[in-house]
N, CA, C and O of each residue as an XYZ file, in Angstrom:
592
protein
N      84.540    101.124     98.435
C      85.067    102.029     99.440
C      84.598    103.434     99.111
O      84.872    103.949     98.026
N      83.894    104.052    100.041
C      83.395    105.417     99.838
C      84.508    106.428    100.069
O      85.351    106.256    100.950
N      84.498    107.475     99.272
C      85.426    108.586     99.455
C      85.028    109.339    100.726
O      83.855    109.672    100.891
N      85.973    109.615    101.628
C      85.622    110.322    102.863
C      85.229    111.785    102.626
O      84.609    112.412    103.485
N      85.593    112.322    101.455
C      85.280    113.718    101.186
C      83.923    113.892    100.504
O      83.066    114.621    101.004
N      83.725    113.219     99.356
C      82.480    113.428     98.600
C      81.492    112.268     98.729
O      80.377    112.338     98.212
N      81.904    111.198     99.422
C      81.086    110.001     99.645
C      80.823    109.203     98.365
O      79.975    108.311     98.348
N      81.559    109.532     97.288
C      81.421    108.794     96.038
C      81.983    107.385     96.164
O      82.894    107.143     96.956
N      81.440    106.458     95.386
C      81.876    105.058     95.467
C      82.857    104.693     94.355
O      83.337    103.561     94.302
N      83.156    105.632     93.477
C      84.028    105.370     92.343
C      85.474    105.699     92.724
O      85.965    106.790     92.434
N      86.163    104.734     93.384
C      87.535    104.958     93.832
C      88.474    103.967     93.168
O      88.054    102.923     92.671
N      89.751    104.316     93.170
C      90.773    103.496     92.524
C      91.951    103.330     93.484
O      92.359    104.290     94.138
N      92.501    102.106     93.572
C      93.677    101.852     94.390
C      94.908    102.245     93.583
O      95.124    101.741     92.481
N      95.721    103.158     94.145
C      96.938    103.612     93.475
C      98.155    102.800     93.876
O      99.054    102.564     93.068
N      98.175    102.368     95.149
C      99.344    101.662     95.670
C      98.910    100.788     96.838
O      98.063    101.190     97.636
N      99.489     99.592     96.942
C      99.246     98.694     98.077
C     100.579     98.197     98.596
O     101.471     97.853     97.820
N     100.708     98.161     99.908
C     101.924     97.595    100.507
C     101.632     97.148    101.928
O     100.705     97.639    102.572
N     102.436     96.213    102.405
C     102.292     95.736    103.782
C     102.842     96.781    104.733
O     103.741     97.544    104.379
N     102.301     96.813    105.939
C     102.865     97.670    106.975
C     104.178     97.065    107.434
O     104.504     95.933    107.075
N     104.936     97.817    108.230
C     106.257     97.358    108.681
C     106.214     96.023    109.408
O     107.116     95.199    109.256
N     105.164     95.808    110.202
C     105.076     94.572    110.972
C     104.274     93.482    110.261
O     103.993     92.435    110.845
N     103.912     93.725    109.019
C     103.192     92.756    108.172
C     101.857     92.306    108.763
O     101.426     91.178    108.524
N     101.208     93.165    109.523
C      99.918     92.809    110.111
C      98.757     93.481    109.401
O      97.595     93.220    109.711
N      99.075     94.352    108.441
C      98.022     95.053    107.707
C      98.533     95.410    106.318
O      99.734     95.396    106.048
N      97.591     95.728    105.455
C      97.932     96.201    104.123
C      97.476     97.652    104.026
O      96.320     97.977    104.298
N      98.392     98.501    103.638
C      98.112     99.929    103.474
C      97.778    100.160    102.013
O      98.536     99.756    101.131
N      96.650    100.804    101.747
C      96.254    101.088    100.373
C      96.083    102.592    100.194
O      95.388    103.257    100.962
N      96.734    103.104     99.163
C      96.580    104.516     98.792
C      95.506    104.558     97.712
O      95.616    103.881     96.689
N      94.473    105.351     97.944
C      93.329    105.390     97.027
C      93.097    106.801     96.496
O      93.532    107.794     97.079
N      92.389    106.847     95.359
C      91.987    108.129     94.786
C      90.531    108.038     94.345
O      90.123    107.071     93.701
N      89.758    109.056     94.699
C      88.369    109.130     94.264
C      88.360    109.602     92.814
O      88.975    110.615     92.482
N      87.672    108.878     91.968
C      87.600    109.233     90.551
C      86.664    110.418     90.314
O      86.721    111.052     89.260
N      85.801    110.721     91.292
C      84.861    111.826     91.140
C      85.486    113.165     91.539
O      85.453    114.122     90.766
N      86.062    113.231     92.762
C      86.584    114.517     93.250
C      88.105    114.583     93.290
O      88.669    115.623     93.630
N      88.778    113.485     92.948
C      90.251    113.393     92.897
C      90.911    113.456     94.280
O      92.124    113.641     94.372
N      90.137    113.308     95.343
C      90.680    113.262     96.696
C      91.502    111.986     96.863
O      91.085    110.914     96.426
N      92.668    112.103     97.496
C      93.499    110.931     97.789
C      93.472    110.671     99.286
O      93.501    111.600    100.094
N      93.414    109.390     99.644
C      93.365    109.009    101.049
C      93.934    107.608    101.214
O      94.143    106.891    100.235
N      94.182    107.226    102.463
C      94.800    105.940    102.794
C      93.812    105.092    103.570
O      93.094    105.593    104.437
N      93.778    103.799    103.255
C      92.991    102.844    104.028
C      93.913    101.717    104.475
O      94.973    101.495    103.890
N      93.495    101.014    105.512
C      94.256     99.878    106.016
C      93.345     98.662    106.070
O      92.180     98.757    106.455
N      93.887     97.536    105.685
C      93.168     96.274    105.765
C      93.922     95.395    106.752
O      95.119     95.156    106.589
N      93.220     94.912    107.780
C      93.868     94.068    108.792
C      92.902     92.980    109.234
O      91.701     93.051    108.970
N      93.431     91.992    109.898
C      92.598     90.917    110.422
C      91.660     91.496    111.461
O      92.076     92.268    112.325
N      90.411     91.128    111.376
C      89.426     91.621    112.323
C      89.169     90.557    113.384
O      88.871     89.404    113.072
N      89.289     90.963    114.626
C      89.039     90.056    115.736
C      87.597     90.221    116.193
O      87.333     90.507    117.361
N      86.673     90.039    115.264
C      85.280     90.270    115.601
C      84.630     89.070    116.273
O      83.477     89.144    116.697
N      85.357     87.973    116.374
C      84.760     86.814    117.026
C      84.980     86.841    118.539
O      84.500     85.955    119.246
N      85.697     87.845    119.042
C      85.887     87.953    120.484
C      84.650     88.578    121.122
O      84.061     89.518    120.588
N      84.280     88.044    122.251
C      83.182     88.579    123.049
C      83.775     89.050    124.378
O      84.494     88.306    125.045
N      83.467     90.290    124.752
C      83.967     90.860    126.001
C      82.927     90.625    127.085
O      81.756     90.971    126.931
N      83.381     90.024    128.196
C      82.505     89.804    129.351
C      82.716     90.978    130.305
O      83.786     91.121    130.896
N      81.697     91.809    130.448
C      81.789     92.993    131.293
C      81.706     92.596    132.767
O      81.390     91.451    133.087
N      81.985     93.529    133.649
C      81.958     93.260    135.098
C      80.587     92.811    135.583
O      80.483     92.039    136.536
N      79.533     93.296    134.926
C      78.175     92.922    135.332
C      77.698     91.646    134.628
O      76.507     91.335    134.639
N      78.628     90.916    134.022
C      78.372     89.654    133.309
C      77.709     89.853    131.941
O      77.456     88.872    131.242
N      77.424     91.090    131.546
C      76.890     91.333    130.203
C      77.986     91.023    129.186
O      79.176     91.132    129.484
N      77.572     90.641    128.000
C      78.517     90.309    126.943
C      78.291     91.232    125.754
O      77.156     91.540    125.392
N      79.401     91.667    125.153
C      79.308     92.507    123.967
C      80.472     92.194    123.038
O      81.515     91.724    123.493
N      80.309     92.447    121.748
C      81.393     92.166    120.806
C      82.601     93.066    121.063
O      82.455     94.219    121.469
N      83.785     92.529    120.823
C      85.013     93.295    120.934
C      85.055     94.330    119.815
O      84.784     94.014    118.657
N      85.401     95.581    120.171
C      85.501     96.662    119.194
C      86.901     97.274    119.312
O      87.229     97.931    120.300
N      87.709     97.042    118.283
C      89.095     97.523    118.286
C      89.170     99.041    118.461
O      90.021     99.542    119.196
N      88.287     99.764    117.793
C      88.319    101.226    117.860
C      88.127    101.745    119.282
O      88.695    102.771    119.657
N      87.332    101.037    120.067
C      87.086    101.444    121.454
C      88.386    101.353    122.262
O      88.698    102.242    123.053
N      89.133    100.274    122.052
C      90.419    100.099    122.730
C      91.398    101.170    122.268
O      92.082    101.789    123.083
N      91.462    101.384    120.962
C      92.398    102.372    120.413
C      92.091    103.777    120.936
O      93.011    104.513    121.290
N      90.829    104.154    120.989
C      90.461    105.483    121.489
C      90.847    105.656    122.955
O      91.308    106.724    123.358
N      90.657    104.600    123.752
C      91.028    104.662    125.164
C      92.530    104.833    125.341
O      92.979    105.590    126.202
N      93.293    104.135    124.534
C      94.758    104.251    124.609
C      95.187    105.642    124.154
O      96.047    106.266    124.776
N      94.589    106.123    123.073
C      94.955    107.466    122.590
C      94.621    108.537    123.624
O      95.380    109.491    123.795
N      93.499    108.386    124.308
C      93.135    109.353    125.345
C      94.217    109.415    126.416
O      94.579    110.497    126.878
N      94.726    108.263    126.806
C      95.772    108.206    127.821
C      97.094    108.771    127.299
O      97.886    109.313    128.071
N      97.332    108.647    126.009
C      98.609    109.061    125.408
C      98.584    110.477    124.849
O      99.550    110.918    124.227
N      97.488    111.188    125.068
C      97.356    112.536    124.522
C      98.513    113.421    124.963
O      98.858    113.474    126.143
N      99.104    114.113    124.001
C     100.231    115.032    124.208
C     101.469    114.333    124.761
O     102.291    114.960    125.429
N     101.601    113.049    124.488
C     102.774    112.283    124.888
C     103.529    111.883    123.617
O     102.938    111.873    122.537
N     104.812    111.557    123.722
C     105.603    111.193    122.534
C     105.320    109.757    122.076
O     106.210    108.907    122.075
N     104.081    109.506    121.694
C     103.637    108.173    121.280
C     103.103    108.282    119.858
O     102.350    109.202    119.537
N     103.497    107.336    119.008
C     103.068    107.364    117.611
C     101.955    106.363    117.349
O     101.672    105.490    118.169
N     101.337    106.510    116.197
C     100.312    105.550    115.778
C     100.917    104.155    115.673
O     100.265    103.165    116.005
N     102.157    104.078    115.215
C     102.828    102.773    115.099
C     102.970    102.099    116.461
O     102.788    100.887    116.575
N     103.296    102.884    117.502
C     103.383    102.329    118.860
C     102.047    101.717    119.271
O     101.988    100.596    119.776
N     100.984    102.473    119.046
C      99.660    102.020    119.472
C      99.200    100.822    118.655
O      98.645     99.873    119.207
N      99.426    100.857    117.348
C      99.071     99.703    116.510
C      99.792     98.448    116.969
O      99.204     97.367    117.009
N     101.062     98.588    117.315
C     101.856     97.453    117.778
C     101.315     96.904    119.099
O     101.191     95.691    119.265
N     100.998     97.787    120.025
C     100.441     97.364    121.323
C      99.136     96.601    121.103
O      98.946     95.510    121.640
N      98.243     97.185    120.309
C      96.938     96.561    120.098
C      97.088     95.203    119.424
O      96.400     94.253    119.796
N      97.969     95.098    118.448
C      98.189     93.822    117.751
C      98.668     92.762    118.749
O      98.152     91.644    118.759
N      99.639     93.103    119.577
C     100.148     92.151    120.575
C      99.060     91.755    121.566
O      98.936     90.584    121.924
N      98.276     92.728    122.008
C      97.217     92.428    122.973
C      96.122     91.568    122.346
O      95.637     90.631    122.982
N      95.730     91.867    121.123
C      94.701     91.066    120.463
C      95.167     89.621    120.284
O      94.378     88.690    120.446
N      96.430     89.432    119.955
C      96.966     88.068    119.840
C      96.888     87.356    121.191
O      96.533     86.179    121.263
N      97.221     88.076    122.252
C      97.161     87.510    123.615
C      95.724     87.141    123.971
O      95.471     86.056    124.495
N      94.785     88.038    123.689
C      93.385     87.801    124.035
C      92.789     86.654    123.234
O      91.929     85.935    123.744
N      93.222     86.466    122.005
C      92.735     85.353    121.175
C      93.044     84.015    121.840
O      92.284     83.058    121.695
N      94.157     83.946    122.569
C      94.563     82.702    123.225
C      93.639     82.320    124.376
O      93.690     81.186    124.852
N      92.797     83.244    124.830
C      91.879     82.958    125.924
C      90.558     82.361    125.450
O      89.700     82.013    126.260
N      90.403     82.247    124.138
C      89.164     81.704    123.591
C      88.270     82.799    123.079
O      88.705     83.932    122.876
N      86.993     82.450    122.867
C      86.052     83.408    122.283
C      85.611     84.494    123.259
O      85.309     85.611    122.837
N      85.567     84.188    124.554
C      85.116     85.154    125.545
C      86.281     85.612    126.412
O      87.021     84.805    126.973
N      86.421     86.937    126.506
C      87.530     87.529    127.257
C      86.957     88.492    128.288
O      86.166     89.367    127.935
N      87.338     88.350    129.555
C      86.843     89.272    130.589
C      87.378     90.694    130.368
O      88.533     90.873    129.982
N      86.547     91.685    130.611
C      86.972     93.074    130.444
C      88.127     93.411    131.391
O      88.958     94.264    131.081
N      88.177     92.742    132.542
C      89.278     92.981    133.481
C      90.616     92.603    132.857
O      91.610     93.305    133.042
N      90.645     91.500    132.123
C      91.874     91.078    131.444
C      92.289     92.119    130.403
O      93.470     92.437    130.268
N      91.317     92.638    129.681
C      91.605     93.653    128.668
C      92.177     94.906    129.328
O      93.204     95.424    128.890
N      91.523     95.390    130.369
C      91.996     96.590    131.060
C      93.370     96.420    131.668
O      94.227     97.291    131.520
N      93.593     95.297    132.358
C      94.902     95.037    132.971
C      95.993     94.917    131.909
O      97.105     95.408    132.103
N      95.681     94.270    130.797
C      96.657     94.113    129.708
C      97.045     95.462    129.123
O      98.218     95.712    128.846
N      96.067     96.322    128.939
C      96.344     97.655    128.402
C      97.216     98.437    129.383
O      98.161     99.111    128.971
N      96.906     98.352    130.674
C      97.710     99.060    131.672
C      99.157     98.583    131.657
O     100.078     99.398    131.713
N      99.364     97.278    131.583
C     100.730     96.739    131.548
C     101.484     97.226    130.312
O     102.658     97.585    130.398
N     100.811     97.236    129.172
C     101.457     97.694    127.939
C     101.803     99.178    128.030
O     102.871     99.596    127.583
N     100.904     99.972    128.604
C     101.166    101.405    128.743
C     102.274    101.680    129.754
O     103.030    102.640    129.603
N     102.372    100.851    130.772
C     103.427    101.026    131.769
C     104.800    100.933    131.101
O     105.717    101.678    131.445
N     104.933    100.014    130.148
C     106.197     99.854    129.429
C     106.409    100.965    128.404
O     107.546    101.349    128.130
N     105.328    101.476    127.844
C     105.429    102.484    126.786
C     105.654    103.888    127.339
O     106.575    104.584    126.911
N     104.824    104.303    128.282
C     104.877    105.672    128.785
C     104.207    105.724    130.156
O     103.018    105.431    130.281
N     104.963    106.092    131.171
C     104.452    106.065    132.541
C     103.314    107.057    132.768
O     102.394    106.777    133.537
N     103.366    108.198    132.113
C     102.286    109.186    132.266
C     100.989    108.638    131.664
O      99.917    108.761    132.258
N     101.101    108.032    130.481
C      99.923    107.425    129.840
C      99.366    106.313    130.727
O      98.151    106.152    130.845
N     100.263    105.549    131.347
C      99.834    104.480    132.257
C      99.005    105.050    133.416
O      97.931    104.536    133.728
N      99.509    106.110    134.046
C      98.802    106.710    135.195
C      97.452    107.268    134.757
O      96.457    107.127    135.468
N      97.419    107.897    133.594
C      96.146    108.431    133.093
C      95.128    107.313    132.896
O      93.983    107.415    133.338
N      95.560    106.242    132.226
C      94.655    105.125    131.968
C      94.229    104.473    133.280
O      93.051    104.176    133.480
N      95.189    104.255    134.165
C      94.896    103.614    135.452
C      93.920    104.444    136.283
O      93.071    103.889    136.979
N      94.038    105.758    136.213
C      93.151    106.607    137.020
C      91.692    106.442    136.610
O      90.794    106.514    137.449
N      91.460    106.223    135.327
C      90.088    106.004    134.851
C      89.684    104.551    135.096
O      88.596    104.280    135.604
N      90.566    103.622    134.732
C      90.242    102.199    134.844
C      90.014    101.782    136.294
O      89.086    101.030    136.590
N      90.859    102.270    137.189
C      90.756    101.883    138.600
C      89.865    102.822    139.403
O      89.735    102.654    140.616
N      89.255    103.796    138.760
C      88.326    104.723    139.399
C      88.958    105.447    140.597
O      88.398    105.436    141.693
N      90.124    106.077    140.387
C      90.739    106.842    141.465
C      89.759    107.907    141.937
O      89.192    108.639    141.126
N      89.562    107.990    143.229
C      88.586    108.916    143.769
C      89.224    110.138    144.435
O      88.569    111.162    144.628
N      90.518    110.017    144.785
C      91.164    111.139    145.453
C      92.661    111.100    145.188
O      93.165    110.209    144.504
N      93.361    112.082    145.742
C      94.805    112.221    145.516
C      95.582    111.060    146.136
O      96.646    110.691    145.638
N      95.055    110.480    147.224
C      95.734    109.343    147.860
C      95.796    108.143    146.919
O      96.789    107.415    146.906
N      94.749    107.935    146.139
C      94.745    106.834    145.176
C      95.842    107.033    144.135
O      96.543    106.090    143.768
N      95.983    108.275    143.663
C      97.047    108.589    142.720
C      98.408    108.346    143.356
O      99.287    107.731    142.752
N      98.569    108.827    144.561
C      99.847    108.718    145.255
C     100.260    107.255    145.430
O     101.419    106.908    145.201
N      99.331    106.408    145.830
C      99.636    104.986    146.010
C     100.086    104.347    144.696
O     101.031    103.560    144.671
N      99.406    104.691    143.618
C      99.759    104.128    142.313
C     101.115    104.652    141.848
O     101.897    103.904    141.261
N     101.398    105.915    142.103
C     102.697    106.471    141.745
C     103.827    105.791    142.532
O     104.898    105.524    141.987
N     103.576    105.519    143.806
C     104.585    104.839    144.622
C     104.836    103.423    144.098
O     105.977    102.965    144.049
N     103.757    102.735    143.706
C     103.909    101.398    143.112
C     104.706    101.459    141.831
O     105.525    100.580    141.564
N     104.479    102.478    141.042
C     105.179    102.648    139.768
C     106.665    102.934    139.987
O     107.503    102.458    139.220
N     106.995    103.691    141.005
C     108.401    104.014    141.305
C     109.210    102.792    141.712
O     110.413    102.728    141.458
N     108.547    101.811    142.349
C     109.246    100.617    142.818
C     109.664     99.721    141.704
O     110.265     98.674    141.946
């Protein structure tokens, strides 16, 4: 494990423990070269999933891409990393049940449903990008659906 500060490879694990939901191991590390301390997480990688895009192209599932999209929607909202980790873990478990290939539409719809339960503003933000809202009427229709 490279140190994020000095890029040295001489690091030591100071502490290891499971996360609250037991889906990852949190490791506290220290670089032996520059004494920088940092945290890493070890979790199951869902790298065997293939995402089928709308144009039928296939690409490997990338967890970070999903997490960044969710964080963008949740910007300046009362949402924690734990909330997002929990959502992603639940969604990845759901997607695994569909087999090796998962349509991008299923991924997008699943994220929208999870955000709807977590934070309505984050849901609208994500939906506006995912559904390609082109004008204020599109927003208004989605807001009316959300109110019901």
